[in-house]
C-alpha positions as CSV (number, residue, x, y, z in Angstrom):
1,X,0.1,0.1,0.1
2,X,1.5,3.3,-0.9
3,X,1.0,6.4,1.3
4,X,1.2,10.0,-0.1
5,X,4.0,12.1,1.2
6,X,5.0,15.7,0.5
7,X,8.1,17.4,1.6
8,X,9.3,21.0,1.4
9,X,10.3,22.2,-2.0
10,X,7.2,21.9,-3.9
11,X,6.3,18.3,-4.8
12,X,4.9,17.4,-8.2
13,X,1.5,15.5,-7.9
14,X,1.3,12.4,-10.5
15,X,-1.6,10.1,-11.7
16,X,-0.1,7.5,-9.5
17,X,-0.8,9.5,-6.4
18,X,-4.5,9.7,-7.3
19,X,-4.5,6.0,-7.9
20,X,-2.9,5.5,-4.5
21,X,-5.8,7.5,-2.8
22,X,-8.4,5.6,-4.7
23,X,-6.9,2.3,-3.8
24,X,-7.1,3.3,-0.3
25,X,-10.9,4.2,-0.5
26,X,-11.5,1.0,-2.4
27,X,-9.5,-1.1,0.4
28,X,-11.6,0.6,3.1
29,X,-14.9,-0.5,1.2
30,X,-13.8,-4.0,1.1
31,X,-14.5,-4.1,4.8
32,X,-18.1,-4.2,4.0
33,X,-17.9,-6.8,1.0
34,X,-19.4,-9.7,3.0
35,X,-22.3,-7.4,4.3
36,X,-25.8,-6.7,2.8
37,X,-26.5,-3.4,1.4
38,X,-27.0,-1.0,4.3
39,X,-27.7,2.6,5.3
40,X,-24.5,4.4,6.4
41,X,-26.1,7.5,7.9
42,X,-29.3,9.6,7.3
43,X,-31.9,8.1,5.3
44,X,-34.5,8.5,8.2
45,X,-38.2,7.7,7.4
46,X,-40.7,10.0,9.0
47,X,-44.3,11.1,7.9
48,X,-44.0,9.7,4.3
49,X,-40.6,11.0,3.4
50,X,-36.9,9.6,3.6
51,X,-34.1,12.1,4.7
52,X,-30.9,12.4,2.7
53,X,-28.0,10.4,3.7
54,X,-25.3,7.7,2.5
55,X,-26.0,4.2,1.5
56,X,-23.4,1.3,0.9
57,X,-25.0,-0.3,-2.4
58,X,-23.3,-3.0,-4.5
59,X,-19.9,-2.5,-3.0
60,X,-19.9,1.3,-3.4
61,X,-20.5,4.4,-1.2
62,X,-23.3,6.6,-2.6
63,X,-25.0,9.7,-1.7
64,X,-29.0,9.5,-1.6
65,X,-30.5,13.1,-1.7
66,X,-33.7,12.2,0.1
67,X,-37.5,11.8,-1.0
68,X,-40.9,13.1,0.2
69,X,-44.6,12.4,-0.6
70,X,-44.3,8.8,-0.2
71,X,-47.8,7.1,0.3
72,X,-47.2,3.2,0.1
73,X,-44.5,1.0,1.2
74,X,-41.9,-0.6,0.9
75,X,-39.6,1.6,-1.4
76,X,-36.3,0.7,-2.8
77,X,-33.1,2.8,-3.1
78,X,-31.4,1.2,-6.2
79,X,-27.8,1.9,-7.7
80,X,-27.9,4.2,-10.7
81,X,-24.5,4.3,-12.5
82,X,-23.3,6.3,-15.2
83,X,-19.9,7.7,-16.9
84,X,-18.4,11.2,-17.4
85,X,-16.2,11.9,-20.3
86,X,-13.3,14.6,-19.8
87,X,-10.8,16.0,-22.5
88,X,-7.7,14.3,-23.2
89,X,-4.2,15.6,-24.1
90,X,-4.0,13.3,-27.1
91,X,-7.3,15.2,-28.5
92,X,-11.0,14.5,-28.1
93,X,-12.9,13.4,-24.9
94,X,-12.9,10.1,-23.3
95,X,-14.6,8.4,-20.1
96,X,-12.6,10.1,-17.4
97,X,-15.0,9.1,-14.3
98,X,-17.6,6.2,-13.2
99,X,-20.3,8.0,-11.5
100,X,-22.0,5.5,-8.5
101,X,-25.4,7.1,-7.6
102,X,-28.6,6.0,-6.3
103,X,-32.3,6.6,-6.7
104,X,-35.7,5.7,-5.1
105,X,-38.3,3.4,-6.7
106,X,-41.4,1.6,-6.1
107,X,-40.4,-1.6,-7.9
108,X,-36.7,-2.5,-8.8
109,X,-35.5,-2.3,-12.5
110,X,-35.0,-5.4,-14.1
111,X,-33.0,-4.0,-17.1
112,X,-29.2,-4.5,-16.9
113,X,-27.2,-1.3,-15.8
114,X,-25.0,0.3,-18.5
115,X,-21.9,0.3,-16.3
116,X,-22.0,-3.1,-14.4
117,X,-24.0,-4.9,-17.1
118,X,-26.0,-6.3,-14.3
119,X,-29.5,-6.1,-12.9
120,X,-29.2,-3.2,-10.2
121,X,-28.9,-4.0,-6.6
122,X,-31.4,-2.4,-4.3
123,X,-31.8,-1.7,-0.7
124,X,-35.4,-2.0,0.9
125,X,-36.8,0.8,2.8
126,X,-40.0,0.0,5.0
127,X,-42.3,2.3,7.0
128,X,-40.0,1.8,9.7
129,X,-36.8,2.4,7.9
130,X,-34.0,-0.1,6.3
131,X,-31.0,-2.0,7.2
132,X,-28.4,0.1,9.0
133,X,-24.5,-0.2,9.4
134,X,-24.7,-1.5,12.7
135,X,-26.9,-4.3,11.8
136,X,-25.4,-5.2,8.5
137,X,-21.7,-4.9,9.7
138,X,-21.3,-5.0,13.3
139,X,-24.2,-7.2,13.8
140,X,-22.5,-9.5,11.4
141,X,-19.7,-10.1,13.8
142,X,-21.0,-9.3,17.1
143,X,-24.2,-9.4,19.3
144,X,-26.1,-6.0,19.4
145,X,-28.0,-4.6,22.3
146,X,-30.3,-2.7,20.1
147,X,-30.4,-3.8,16.5
148,X,-32.1,-1.5,14.2
149,X,-34.7,-3.9,12.8
150,X,-35.4,-5.2,16.0
151,X,-33.8,-8.8,15.2
152,X,-30.2,-10.2,14.6
153,X,-29.3,-13.4,13.0
154,X,-26.0,-15.4,14.4
155,X,-24.6,-17.9,12.0
156,X,-22.5,-20.2,14.4
157,X,-23.1,-21.7,17.7
158,X,-23.3,-19.4,21.1
159,X,-22.7,-20.8,24.4
160,X,-24.0,-19.0,27.5
161,X,-22.0,-19.8,30.8
162,X,-25.0,-18.8,32.9
163,X,-28.6,-18.7,32.7
164,X,-30.3,-16.7,29.8
165,X,-33.3,-14.8,30.8
166,X,-35.8,-13.2,28.4
167,X,-38.4,-10.7,29.2
168,X,-40.2,-11.8,26.1
169,X,-41.1,-14.9,24.1
170,X,-38.2,-17.3,23.3
171,X,-38.7,-18.4,19.6
172,X,-37.0,-21.3,18.1
173,X,-37.5,-22.0,14.3
174,X,-36.6,-25.8,14.5
175,X,-36.4,-27.1,17.9
176,X,-35.4,-26.7,21.6
177,X,-33.3,-29.4,23.5
178,X,-32.9,-29.7,27.3
179,X,-30.1,-32.0,28.7
180,X,-29.7,-33.5,32.0
181,X,-26.8,-36.0,32.2
182,X,-28.5,-38.8,30.2
183,X,-31.8,-37.4,30.2
184,X,-33.0,-35.5,27.1
185,X,-36.2,-33.5,26.6
186,X,-36.7,-32.2,23.1
187,X,-39.4,-29.6,21.8
188,X,-39.2,-29.9,18.0
189,X,-41.4,-29.4,14.9
190,X,-41.6,-32.1,12.3
191,X,-43.6,-30.7,9.4
192,X,-46.7,-29.5,10.9
193,X,-46.5,-31.7,13.9
194,X,-45.1,-30.3,17.2
195,X,-43.8,-32.9,19.7
196,X,-42.3,-32.9,23.2
197,X,-40.0,-35.9,23.7
198,X,-38.3,-37.3,27.0
199,X,-35.6,-40.0,26.4
200,X,-32.8,-41.4,28.2
201,X,-34.7,-42.7,31.2
202,X,-36.5,-46.2,31.7
203,X,-39.2,-45.2,29.0
204,X,-39.4,-42.9,26.2
205,X,-42.2,-40.4,26.4
206,X,-43.7,-38.1,23.7
207,X,-46.6,-35.7,23.3
208,X,-47.5,-34.6,19.7
209,X,-49.9,-31.8,18.8
210,X,-51.2,-32.2,15.3
211,X,-53.5,-29.6,13.7
212,X,-56.9,-31.2,13.0
213,X,-56.4,-34.2,15.4
214,X,-55.3,-32.6,18.9
215,X,-52.9,-34.1,21.4
216,X,-51.5,-37.6,21.2
217,X,-49.7,-39.3,23.8
218,X,-47.1,-42.1,23.3
219,X,-44.9,-44.5,25.6
220,X,-42.1,-46.2,23.8
221,X,-43.4,-45.1,20.5
222,X,-46.9,-46.8,21.2
223,X,-50.0,-44.4,21.3
224,X,-51.8,-44.5,24.7
225,X,-54.3,-41.5,24.2
226,X,-55.5,-38.7,22.4
227,X,-57.5,-35.5,23.0
228,X,-59.2,-34.3,19.8
229,X,-61.6,-31.6,19.2
230,X,-64.8,-34.1,19.6
231,X,-63.6,-36.7,21.6
232,X,-60.9,-38.3,24.1
233,X,-59.5,-41.8,23.3
234,X,-57.5,-43.9,25.6
235,X,-55.8,-46.9,24.0
236,X,-54.5,-48.2,27.5
237,X,-56.9,-49.0,30.5
238,X,-57.9,-45.9,32.6
239,X,-57.4,-46.1,36.3
240,X,-59.3,-43.6,38.6
241,X,-60.9,-43.5,42.2
242,X,-63.9,-41.3,40.4
243,X,-65.1,-40.1,37.4
244,X,-67.8,-37.4,36.4
245,X,-69.3,-37.5,32.8
246,X,-71.7,-34.9,32.4
247,X,-74.2,-35.5,35.2
248,X,-73.3,-39.3,35.7
249,X,-70.8,-40.1,38.4
250,X,-68.8,-43.7,38.7
251,X,-67.1,-44.0,42.2
252,X,-65.9,-47.1,44.0
253,X,-68.8,-49.8,43.0
254,X,-71.5,-47.3,42.2
255,X,-72.8,-45.2,39.1
256,X,-75.5,-42.7,39.8
257,X,-76.7,-39.2,38.3
258,X,-75.0,-36.5,40.5
259,X,-76.7,-33.5,39.3
260,X,-78.6,-31.0,41.9
261,X,-82.1,-31.8,40.5
262,X,-85.2,-33.0,42.4
263,X,-85.3,-35.6,39.5
264,X,-82.6,-37.0,37.2
265,X,-82.3,-39.7,34.7
266,X,-79.6,-42.2,33.9
267,X,-79.6,-43.5,30.3
268,X,-78.2,-46.9,28.8
269,X,-77.9,-47.1,25.0
270,X,-80.4,-44.1,24.6
271,X,-78.4,-43.2,21.7
272,X,-76.4,-45.0,18.9
273,X,-73.4,-43.9,16.7
274,X,-72.4,-40.4,16.8
275,X,-75.1,-39.6,19.3
276,X,-77.9,-40.0,16.9
277,X,-81.0,-42.4,16.7
278,X,-79.8,-44.2,13.4
279,X,-78.9,-47.6,14.8
280,X,-80.2,-50.2,17.0
281,X,-78.3,-51.2,20.4
282,X,-78.7,-54.2,22.7
283,X,-78.1,-54.0,26.4
284,X,-76.8,-57.1,28.3
285,X,-76.2,-57.3,32.2
286,X,-74.4,-60.5,33.4
287,X,-73.7,-62.3,36.5
288,X,-69.8,-61.9,36.3
289,X,-69.4,-65.4,35.3
290,X,-70.4,-65.1,31.7
291,X,-74.1,-65.7,32.0
292,X,-76.4,-63.2,30.9
293,X,-79.3,-62.3,33.5
294,X,-80.9,-59.4,31.6
295,X,-81.0,-58.5,27.9
296,X,-82.6,-55.7,26.1
297,X,-82.8,-56.3,22.4
298,X,-82.8,-53.2,20.4
299,X,-84.3,-54.3,17.0
300,X,-87.5,-55.9,18.6
301,X,-87.7,-54.0,21.9
302,X,-87.9,-57.2,23.6
303,X,-86.6,-57.6,27.3
304,X,-85.4,-61.1,28.5
305,X,-85.0,-62.3,32.0
306,X,-82.6,-65.3,32.5
307,X,-83.4,-66.1,36.2
308,X,-86.0,-65.9,38.8
309,X,-87.8,-62.5,39.2
310,X,-88.6,-61.0,42.5
311,X,-90.5,-57.7,43.0
312,X,-90.6,-56.2,46.6
313,X,-92.0,-52.8,45.9
314,X,-93.7,-52.4,49.1
315,X,-96.7,-50.9,47.3
316,X,-100.2,-52.1,46.3
317,X,-99.0,-52.2,42.6
318,X,-96.0,-54.2,42.7
319,X,-96.1,-54.7,38.9
320,X,-97.6,-52.3,36.6
321,X,-98.3,-52.9,32.7
322,X,-99.3,-49.6,30.9
323,X,-101.7,-50.6,28.1
324,X,-101.2,-49.1,24.8
325,X,-104.2,-47.8,22.7
326,X,-104.0,-48.7,19.1
327,X,-105.1,-46.0,16.5
328,X,-106.6,-48.2,14.2
329,X,-109.6,-49.4,16.3
330,X,-108.8,-47.5,19.7
331,X,-108.5,-50.9,21.5
332,X,-106.1,-51.6,24.4
333,X,-103.0,-53.6,24.0
334,X,-100.8,-55.1,26.6
335,X,-100.5,-58.6,28.0
336,X,-98.3,-61.0,29.8
337,X,-97.6,-64.2,27.6
338,X,-96.2,-67.7,28.4
339,X,-94.2,-69.3,25.8
340,X,-92.9,-72.8,24.8
341,X,-89.4,-73.7,23.8
342,X,-90.3,-73.0,20.4
343,X,-91.5,-69.6,21.2
344,X,-95.1,-70.4,20.5
345,X,-97.6,-68.7,22.9
346,X,-99.2,-71.2,25.4
347,X,-101.1,-68.7,27.4
348,X,-101.7,-65.1,27.7
349,X,-103.3,-62.7,30.2
350,X,-104.1,-58.9,29.7
351,X,-105.5,-56.6,26.9
352,X,-105.2,-58.6,23.7
353,X,-105.9,-56.0,21.0
354,X,-109.8,-56.8,21.2
355,X,-112.3,-54.1,19.6
356,X,-114.5,-54.1,22.9
357,X,-111.5,-53.8,25.1
358,X,-111.8,-56.8,27.3
359,X,-109.3,-58.0,29.6
360,X,-108.5,-61.5,28.6
361,X,-107.1,-64.8,30.2
362,X,-106.6,-67.1,27.2
363,X,-105.2,-70.7,27.8
364,X,-106.3,-72.5,24.5
365,X,-104.7,-75.9,25.0
366,X,-105.0,-76.2,29.0
367,X,-107.5,-76.1,31.7
368,X,-107.8,-73.3,34.2
369,X,-107.9,-73.7,38.0
370,X,-109.1,-70.7,40.3
371,X,-108.6,-71.7,43.7
372,X,-109.6,-69.5,46.8
373,X,-109.5,-70.1,50.6
374,X,-113.2,-70.7,51.0
375,X,-114.9,-69.1,48.0
376,X,-114.1,-67.4,44.5
377,X,-116.1,-64.4,43.9
378,X,-116.7,-63.2,40.4
379,X,-118.8,-60.3,39.7
380,X,-120.6,-58.4,38.5
381,X,-122.1,-61.1,36.0
382,X,-120.7,-64.1,34.3
383,X,-121.0,-65.3,30.7
384,X,-120.8,-68.5,29.0
385,X,-119.7,-68.4,25.5
386,X,-120.6,-64.9,25.3
387,X,-124.2,-65.3,26.9
388,X,-125.0,-64.2,30.4
389,X,-125.8,-67.1,32.6
390,X,-128.8,-65.1,33.9
391,X,-130.2,-65.3,30.4
392,X,-129.3,-68.9,29.8
393,X,-130.7,-70.3,33.0
394,X,-133.5,-69.7,35.5
395,X,-132.8,-67.6,38.6
396,X,-134.0,-68.9,41.8
397,X,-136.1,-65.7,42.3
398,X,-137.6,-65.9,38.7
399,X,-138.3,-69.6,39.3
400,X,-140.4,-68.8,42.4
401,X,-142.3,-66.0,40.9
402,X,-143.2,-68.3,38.1
403,X,-144.6,-71.1,40.5
404,X,-146.8,-68.5,41.9
405,X,-148.5,-67.9,38.6
406,X,-149.2,-71.5,37.9
407,X,-152.8,-72.7,37.7
408,X,-154.2,-74.9,40.3
409,X,-156.3,-78.1,39.3
410,X,-159.5,-77.1,41.1
411,X,-159.6,-73.7,39.3
412,X,-159.3,-74.8,35.5
413,X,-161.7,-75.8,32.7
414,X,-161.4,-79.2,31.2
415,X,-160.3,-79.4,27.6
416,X,-163.8,-79.8,26.3
417,X,-165.2,-76.8,28.2
418,X,-162.1,-74.6,27.4
419,X,-162.6,-75.3,23.8
420,X,-166.3,-74.0,24.0
421,X,-165.4,-70.9,25.9
422,X,-161.9,-70.0,24.6
423,X,-160.3,-69.8,21.0
424,X,-157.2,-71.9,20.3
425,X,-153.8,-70.4,19.1
426,X,-153.8,-72.8,16.1
427,X,-157.2,-71.8,15.1
428,X,-156.4,-68.3,14.5
429,X,-159.0,-65.5,14.2
430,X,-161.3,-67.6,11.8
431,X,-163.0,-69.0,15.0
432,X,-164.5,-65.7,15.4
433,X,-166.0,-65.5,11.8
434,X,-169.6,-67.0,11.7
435,X,-172.5,-66.4,9.4
436,X,-173.5,-63.5,11.6
437,X,-170.2,-62.4,12.2
438,X,-168.2,-61.8,8.9
439,X,-164.4,-61.1,8.6
440,X,-165.1,-57.3,7.7
441,X,-167.1,-57.1,11.0
442,X,-164.6,-58.8,13.0
443,X,-161.8,-56.2,11.5
444,X,-164.3,-53.2,12.4
445,X,-164.5,-54.7,16.1
446,X,-160.9,-54.4,16.6
447,X,-160.2,-51.6,14.4
448,X,-158.3,-53.5,12.0
449,X,-157.6,-52.9,8.2
450,X,-157.6,-55.3,5.4
451,X,-155.0,-56.4,3.0
452,X,-156.6,-54.1,0.3
453,X,-156.8,-51.3,2.7
454,X,-153.0,-51.3,3.4
455,X,-151.9,-51.0,-0.3
456,X,-151.6,-47.0,-0.2
457,X,-149.3,-47.3,2.8
458,X,-145.7,-47.9,3.1
459,X,-144.1,-51.3,4.0
460,X,-141.5,-51.5,6.8
461,X,-139.4,-53.9,5.3
462,X,-138.8,-51.3,2.4
463,X,-137.4,-48.8,4.8
464,X,-139.2,-45.7,3.2
465,X,-137.9,-46.7,-0.3
466,X,-141.4,-47.1,-1.6
467,X,-141.8,-43.4,-0.6
468,X,-138.9,-41.9,-2.5
469,X,-139.2,-42.4,-6.0
470,X,-136.6,-39.5,-6.8
471,X,-133.6,-37.8,-5.1
472,X,-136.1,-34.8,-4.5
473,X,-138.3,-37.3,-2.6
474,X,-135.4,-38.6,-0.5
475,X,-134.4,-34.7,0.2
476,X,-138.1,-34.0,1.3
477,X,-138.1,-37.0,3.6
478,X,-134.8,-36.2,4.9
479,X,-136.1,-32.5,5.8
480,X,-139.4,-33.9,7.5
481,X,-137.5,-36.4,9.8
482,X,-134.5,-33.9,10.5
483,X,-131.8,-36.3,8.9
484,X,-128.8,-35.6,7.1
485,X,-127.4,-36.8,3.9
486,X,-124.4,-39.3,3.8
487,X,-121.3,-37.3,4.2
488,X,-122.9,-34.2,5.7
489,X,-121.9,-35.2,9.3
490,X,-118.8,-35.9,11.1
491,X,-118.6,-39.2,13.1
492,X,-118.2,-38.8,16.9
493,X,-114.8,-38.4,18.0
494,X,-113.1,-40.5,20.3
495,X,-112.3,-38.7,23.8
496,X,-109.7,-40.1,26.3
497,X,-110.8,-37.7,29.0
498,X,-108.3,-35.8,31.2
499,X,-105.4,-38.3,32.1
500,X,-103.2,-37.3,35.0
501,X,-99.3,-36.9,34.0
502,X,-98.5,-35.2,37.5
503,X,-100.4,-33.5,40.2
504,X,-100.8,-30.5,38.3
505,X,-100.3,-31.7,34.8
506,X,-103.0,-33.5,32.7
507,X,-103.3,-34.6,28.9
508,X,-106.4,-35.2,26.9
509,X,-107.0,-36.4,23.4
510,X,-110.1,-36.0,21.2
511,X,-109.7,-37.3,17.9
512,X,-106.4,-36.7,16.4
513,X,-105.9,-33.5,18.7
514,X,-103.6,-33.8,21.8
515,X,-103.7,-31.1,24.5
516,X,-101.3,-30.8,27.5
517,X,-102.4,-28.3,30.2
518,X,-101.6,-27.4,33.6
519,X,-98.5,-26.4,35.9
520,X,-94.8,-27.7,35.6
521,X,-91.8,-27.1,37.4
522,X,-88.8,-26.1,35.2
523,X,-85.5,-28.2,35.4
524,X,-82.4,-27.4,33.8
525,X,-81.8,-30.4,31.6
526,X,-83.4,-34.0,31.0
527,X,-86.7,-35.2,30.7
528,X,-89.7,-32.9,32.0
529,X,-92.6,-35.6,31.8
530,X,-93.6,-38.4,29.4
531,X,-96.9,-38.7,27.5
532,X,-98.9,-41.7,28.9
533,X,-99.2,-44.8,26.5
534,X,-102.9,-44.4,26.3
535,X,-102.4,-40.9,24.5
536,X,-100.9,-41.1,20.9
537,X,-97.4,-39.5,20.5
538,X,-96.6,-36.7,18.1
539,X,-96.1,-37.6,14.5
540,X,-93.7,-34.6,14.1
541,X,-91.2,-32.8,16.3
542,X,-93.0,-30.4,18.8
543,X,-91.7,-27.6,21.0
544,X,-92.7,-24.9,23.5
545,X,-90.6,-21.9,24.3
546,X,-91.6,-19.6,27.2
547,X,-90.2,-17.0,29.7
548,X,-91.3,-17.7,33.2
549,X,-88.8,-15.4,34.7
550,X,-87.3,-12.1,34.2
551,X,-87.5,-12.6,30.4
552,X,-85.3,-15.5,30.5
553,X,-86.2,-18.4,28.1
554,X,-87.0,-21.8,28.9
555,X,-88.0,-24.4,26.4
556,X,-88.8,-28.1,26.0
557,X,-89.6,-30.3,23.0
558,X,-90.9,-33.9,22.0
559,X,-89.3,-35.7,19.0
560,X,-91.5,-37.2,16.4
561,X,-92.9,-40.7,17.4
562,X,-91.5,-40.5,21.1
563,X,-93.2,-39.6,24.5
564,X,-90.5,-38.0,26.4
565,X,-90.5,-34.2,26.8
566,X,-87.1,-33.1,27.3
567,X,-85.4,-29.6,27.9
568,X,-84.0,-27.8,24.9
569,X,-83.1,-24.3,26.4
570,X,-82.7,-23.2,30.0
571,X,-81.5,-19.5,30.5
572,X,-81.2,-19.5,34.3
573,X,-85.1,-20.4,34.9
574,X,-84.8,-23.9,36.2
575,X,-86.7,-24.7,39.6
576,X,-89.6,-22.3,38.4
577,X,-93.3,-23.4,38.5
578,X,-95.2,-22.0,35.6
579,X,-98.3,-22.4,33.5
580,X,-97.8,-24.8,30.7
581,X,-99.8,-25.5,27.4
582,X,-98.8,-27.7,24.4
583,X,-101.1,-29.0,21.8
584,X,-100.3,-31.0,18.7
585,X,-102.0,-33.2,16.2
586,X,-101.5,-36.7,15.4
């Protein structure tokens, strides 16, 4: 490196001296060759303007004159190079200077620069400024206390001899490893999966967080549990002293409804797949040794008991069967049946779908014994093959009355005298016709009419048809007797009468209209009441919403084809007694 030196006596200046000075300046610029383009000084951003200053751009120090009226960001300071010609002693002008300048643009030019024959380099300026010298140069070789762009990149390992403390988040782009002798805990991303692993001990543990799936737990690379947005899945057995699931509590050897309501339900297999009502389910209860004691078959609705059944209700009605009323003929149906090994009915007792609603005891292939202590009382009346015994056999009282009416021998005529005194039944009225007493006289004596006298009158067995020759005649007859034509009237509707649901709530069905009226106590959730089996269930969903307290809503609904009325909304209104009315058609 040549250094300029001048002594007394008037030193000449040569072209070499200028080259030496230029080399010194270029050598100084080499300090920044490994750095990104940066701001040396000035170029501050404020209120849509950039102040003047110096930038280091594509290996050259350049002056930026500043800019104002900027409305959008980012902006780019790009290199703008040119040449300048000067006169030469040999004659003419030639390139005497290379001018390295810069300018501001919204988009960097893509056309090659005339001096470098390459696409211009640029320095990005955002609304908060651009890369400055301390970040581009000093920050490349040292840690800065206050980087201008709020972050700094270190390209080699850094070891801290003591604790590292942060007043904000500690961010790692790939993973974080914590070592403790042989134990190693690692937090790492594998694609979109974030995992926390612990190895080096007796077992290897891992917790993975997967977007769309949730939390997955592994022990020795075997999945043991998963927590998702809709369910928690345990692959291994669960051990707990107590568990609470909704209002259901499992503790010790017990399972019960633990909600703080006066009444609460425990449902088993009410719902099927995905909490819907789309598939049948069977419910089995065993004795602990592989034998089923009770089974509920979902497809048929049959409940099977495999063992002796004891009922100790402590009430008058130890076993209650609710009869179901059929819509087809309004008859009751519900009975107890005894089947043989081939599942054929041997005997049945109860309501057996009869039109006249008779409670029946049917044993077609066997005899029936009814044994009492001293007597068997059957009342109010007894029938034999549909006929009352009182109509088929003589009652004692009737027999005694008839005996009182018999004729005594000393008070009756002989046959010959009776024939002279009385007419015989077989002789008819002709016995009264004599020469002096003609048939016409006999009719006049009793006010009777002859056959020819009845021709103008209607006959009973014609049922008024001999009076109605036309539709107009039929209409006059209906008007005279106050009758309606076929189709002009509605048959009498069946009426169940008011049926009690609770002490304050009743239901009544008239025809195909069902009305529930009374008072209820609102509950927070679950079933409010059930429609009795004698009343038809709704054919479509029905619902009621009321505001019994401080304009807060409470509502309930009955699903189509079901009888349970369950809570659908409870806005802090449970425990209130309110009037209730629900009407639906079936």
